[in-house]
C-alpha positions as CSV (number, residue, x, y, z in Angstrom):
1,M,20.1,278.1,-26.4
2,W,22.9,279.6,-28.5
3,K,26.3,278.4,-29.7
4,W,29.4,280.6,-30.3
5,E,32.3,278.8,-31.9
6,T,35.9,279.8,-31.6
7,E,38.1,280.3,-34.6
8,G,40.7,277.7,-35.4
9,E,41.1,274.5,-33.4
10,A,39.0,274.4,-30.2
11,K,40.5,273.3,-26.9
12,G,37.1,272.7,-25.2
13,V,33.5,273.8,-24.7
14,M,32.4,276.2,-22.0
15,V,28.7,276.0,-20.9
16,I,27.7,279.2,-19.1
17,V,24.8,279.4,-16.7
18,H,23.6,282.9,-15.8
19,G,22.3,284.2,-12.5
20,A,18.8,285.3,-11.4
21,M,17.0,288.2,-13.2
22,E,19.4,288.2,-16.1
23,H,20.0,286.4,-19.5
24,H,22.7,285.4,-22.0
25,G,22.9,288.9,-23.5
26,R,24.7,290.2,-20.5
27,Y,27.6,287.8,-21.0
28,T,28.8,289.1,-24.4
29,W,32.2,290.1,-23.0
30,L,32.8,286.8,-21.2
31,I,31.6,284.8,-24.2
32,E,34.1,286.6,-26.4
33,K,36.9,286.0,-23.9
34,W,36.3,282.3,-23.8
35,Q,36.2,282.2,-27.6
36,E,39.6,284.1,-27.7
37,A,40.9,281.5,-25.3
38,G,40.0,278.7,-27.7
39,F,36.6,277.5,-26.4
40,H,33.3,277.0,-28.1
41,V,30.6,278.5,-25.8
42,I,27.1,277.3,-25.2
43,M,24.6,279.3,-23.2
44,G,20.8,279.7,-23.0
45,D,18.3,281.6,-20.9
46,L,17.0,279.8,-17.9
47,P,13.2,279.2,-17.6
48,G,11.3,282.4,-16.7
49,Q,14.4,284.5,-17.5
50,G,15.5,286.5,-20.5
51,T,13.9,285.5,-23.8
52,T,12.0,282.6,-22.1
53,S,10.2,285.0,-19.7
54,R,7.3,285.6,-22.0
55,S,5.8,282.4,-20.8
56,G,6.3,283.1,-17.1
57,R,8.4,286.1,-16.3
58,G,10.3,285.7,-13.0
59,H,8.4,282.5,-12.2
60,I,9.1,278.7,-12.1
61,Q,7.1,275.8,-10.9
62,S,10.2,274.0,-9.6
63,F,13.9,274.6,-9.3
64,D,14.3,271.3,-11.2
65,Q,13.4,273.3,-14.4
66,Y,16.8,275.0,-14.1
67,I,18.6,271.7,-13.6
68,D,16.9,270.2,-16.6
69,A,17.8,273.2,-18.8
70,I,21.5,272.9,-17.9
71,Y,21.5,269.2,-18.5
72,D,20.0,269.8,-22.0
73,W,22.7,272.3,-22.8
74,L,25.4,269.8,-21.7
75,Q,24.0,267.3,-24.3
76,H,24.7,269.8,-27.0
77,A,28.2,270.5,-25.7
78,Y,29.0,266.8,-25.8
79,E,28.4,266.8,-29.6
80,Y,31.7,268.6,-30.1
81,H,33.6,265.6,-28.5
82,L,35.8,268.0,-26.6
83,P,36.4,268.5,-22.9
84,V,33.4,270.3,-21.4
85,F,33.5,272.8,-18.6
86,L,30.6,274.3,-16.6
87,L,30.5,277.9,-15.4
88,G,27.7,278.9,-13.2
89,H,27.2,282.4,-11.7
90,S,25.2,283.2,-8.6
91,M,21.8,281.4,-8.9
92,G,23.3,279.7,-11.9
93,G,26.1,278.4,-9.7
94,L,23.5,277.1,-7.3
95,A,21.6,275.4,-10.1
96,T,24.9,273.9,-11.4
97,T,25.7,272.6,-8.0
98,R,22.2,271.0,-7.7
99,L,22.8,269.3,-11.1
100,L,26.1,267.9,-9.8
101,Q,24.4,266.7,-6.6
102,T,21.3,265.1,-8.2
103,K,22.5,263.5,-11.5
104,E,24.5,260.3,-11.6
105,K,28.2,260.8,-12.4
106,E,27.8,258.4,-15.4
107,Q,25.4,260.9,-16.9
108,L,27.9,263.7,-16.7
109,H,31.2,264.2,-18.7
110,I,32.7,267.3,-17.3
111,A,36.4,268.4,-17.3
112,G,35.9,271.0,-14.6
113,V,33.4,273.3,-12.9
114,I,33.7,277.1,-12.1
115,L,31.3,278.7,-9.6
116,S,31.2,282.5,-9.6
117,S,29.7,284.0,-6.4
118,P,27.4,281.0,-6.1
119,C,24.1,281.6,-4.3
120,F,24.4,279.3,-1.2
121,G,23.0,282.0,1.0
122,L,21.6,285.5,0.7
123,A,23.3,288.6,2.1
124,Y,19.8,289.8,3.2
125,T,17.2,287.4,4.5
126,P,13.6,288.4,5.4
127,T,12.3,288.2,9.0
128,K,10.8,284.9,10.2
129,F,7.4,286.6,10.0
130,K,7.8,287.5,6.3
131,S,9.3,284.0,5.6
132,A,6.2,282.4,7.2
133,I,3.9,284.6,5.0
134,S,5.8,283.6,1.9
135,K,5.2,279.9,2.7
136,G,1.5,280.6,3.0
137,L,1.3,282.6,-0.2
138,N,3.2,279.8,-2.0
139,L,0.3,277.5,-1.3
140,V,-2.4,280.0,-2.1
141,T,-1.1,282.2,-4.9
142,P,2.4,281.0,-6.0
143,K,2.5,283.3,-9.1
144,F,2.1,286.5,-7.0
145,K,5.1,288.7,-7.6
146,L,7.2,291.0,-5.5
147,E,10.2,293.3,-6.2
148,S,13.4,291.3,-6.1
149,G,15.3,294.0,-4.2
150,I,18.3,293.5,-6.3
151,S,19.6,296.7,-8.0
152,T,22.5,297.4,-10.3
153,D,24.3,299.3,-7.6
154,L,24.4,296.1,-5.5
155,S,25.7,293.9,-8.4
156,T,28.7,295.7,-9.8
157,R,30.9,298.8,-9.6
158,N,31.3,298.9,-13.4
159,E,29.3,302.0,-14.6
160,E,29.2,300.8,-18.2
161,V,27.6,297.5,-17.2
162,K,25.2,299.3,-14.8
163,N,24.0,301.7,-17.6
164,A,23.4,298.8,-20.0
165,E,21.5,296.8,-17.3
166,E,19.2,299.8,-16.5
167,N,18.2,299.9,-20.2
168,D,17.8,296.2,-20.6
169,S,14.2,295.2,-21.3
170,L,14.9,291.6,-20.6
171,Y,16.2,292.2,-17.1
172,I,13.7,291.0,-14.5
173,T,12.8,293.2,-11.5
174,K,10.0,291.1,-10.0
175,V,9.9,287.4,-9.0
176,S,7.1,285.1,-7.9
177,I,6.6,283.8,-4.4
178,R,7.1,280.3,-5.8
179,W,10.4,281.3,-7.4
180,Y,11.6,282.6,-4.0
181,R,10.5,279.5,-2.1
182,E,12.2,277.3,-4.7
183,L,15.4,279.3,-4.4
184,I,15.3,279.0,-0.6
185,G,14.7,275.2,-0.9
186,A,17.6,274.8,-3.4
187,M,20.0,276.6,-1.1
188,K,19.0,274.4,1.8
189,N,19.4,271.2,-0.3
190,A,22.8,272.3,-1.5
191,F,24.0,272.0,2.1
192,E,22.0,268.9,3.0
193,D,23.3,267.1,-0.1
194,V,26.9,268.3,0.1
195,A,28.1,264.7,0.3
196,E,26.3,264.0,-3.0
197,M,28.5,266.4,-5.0
198,K,30.1,264.5,-7.8
199,D,33.9,264.5,-7.8
200,F,34.8,266.9,-10.6
201,P,37.6,269.5,-10.3
202,L,36.0,272.6,-8.8
203,C,37.1,276.3,-8.8
204,V,34.9,278.6,-6.7
205,M,35.5,282.3,-7.0
206,Q,33.7,284.6,-4.6
207,A,33.3,288.4,-4.5
208,G,34.9,289.8,-1.4
209,D,32.4,292.6,-1.0
210,D,29.3,290.7,-2.2
211,K,26.1,292.6,-1.3
212,I,23.8,289.9,-2.7
213,V,25.3,286.5,-1.7
214,D,26.4,285.7,1.8
215,L,30.2,285.1,1.5
216,Q,30.2,283.2,4.8
217,K,27.7,280.7,3.5
218,V,29.7,280.1,0.4
219,Y,32.9,279.6,2.5
220,E,31.0,277.1,4.7
221,W,29.8,275.1,1.7
222,V,33.2,275.1,0.0
223,H,34.9,273.8,3.1
224,Q,32.3,271.1,3.7
225,V,32.4,269.6,0.2
226,S,35.0,266.8,-0.2
227,L,36.6,266.7,-3.7
228,S,39.9,265.4,-5.2
229,E,40.6,268.9,-6.6
230,K,39.1,272.1,-5.2
231,H,40.2,275.7,-5.5
232,W,38.9,278.6,-3.4
233,K,39.5,282.2,-4.4
234,V,38.1,285.4,-2.8
235,W,38.4,288.7,-4.7
236,P,38.7,291.4,-2.1
237,G,36.7,294.5,-2.8
238,L,34.8,293.1,-5.8
239,Y,31.0,293.2,-5.9
240,H,28.8,290.2,-6.8
241,E,29.2,290.1,-10.6
242,I,33.0,289.4,-10.6
243,F,33.0,289.0,-14.4
244,S,31.6,292.5,-14.8
245,E,33.8,294.3,-12.3
246,P,36.6,296.7,-13.4
247,E,39.1,293.9,-12.5
248,R,37.3,291.4,-14.7
249,D,40.3,290.7,-16.8
250,L,42.2,289.4,-13.8
251,V,39.1,287.3,-12.8
252,F,38.9,285.8,-16.3
253,T,42.6,285.0,-16.4
254,Y,42.3,283.1,-13.1
255,A,39.3,281.1,-14.5
256,R,41.1,280.5,-17.8
257,D,44.2,279.2,-16.0
258,F,42.1,276.7,-14.1
259,T,40.7,275.3,-17.4
260,F,44.1,275.2,-19.0
261,S,45.5,273.3,-16.0
262,R,42.7,270.8,-16.3
263,L,43.4,270.4,-20.0
264,R,47.0,269.7,-19.4
265,Q,46.1,267.1,-16.8
266,L,43.9,265.5,-19.5
267,G,46.9,265.3,-21.8
268,F,46.2,268.3,-24.1
269,Y,49.1,270.5,-25.1
270,I,48.5,274.1,-24.0
271,E,51.0,276.8,-24.8
């Protein structure tokens, strides 16, 4: 886990949760933008991802490992005694959602939540036959790995980001059968436990031309969840990684304005 502090007086703390296959190093631009906006930033690599992958690259025993990691990062964020925000991208958005569905509200002190192309469904799903095989392999050989099928061309239209990703030694290309089954289970649970979602202000931003996450599934989840404050924004034409796209400045401004609005509601003066 790493901390990046803003210069001057901080407005709040942003805890960022990355997506599948990636790591904190791919969020340099976004971290700097939040710092410029007056936020301290906390971020780590999820189990089996990035710098933690040496102990089990692309593999987890349970999706709860992700939830526990995010919860730990929140404890560090609370030490600043400032409003804390959560931003989860893709699988990180799913893990953030599962945290908010499984933890008691008294355990969480969150000013607002941003979900970026959250993984509530996959754009491509295997056949029933392949799905059945994966269930069997999960029992027999859970660490067996397969190609993820996710390429840079599916993630973003930003050539600079794609080139950096292709030369990134920490980027994961294979995942275990157990990882896949845990992901499928977490997506199912996110819908089954939709009523358990804790009532924190929520902003969901979804790529309009997402080739990894099923936009319709995200739409269904957002419109099923009942919250006091909920924002839904689709970015037409953008690929999955909306904070990497050529239009990312517009995307960031939308997310920043959501946090500023929340801070004003909490009584903070924001110019």
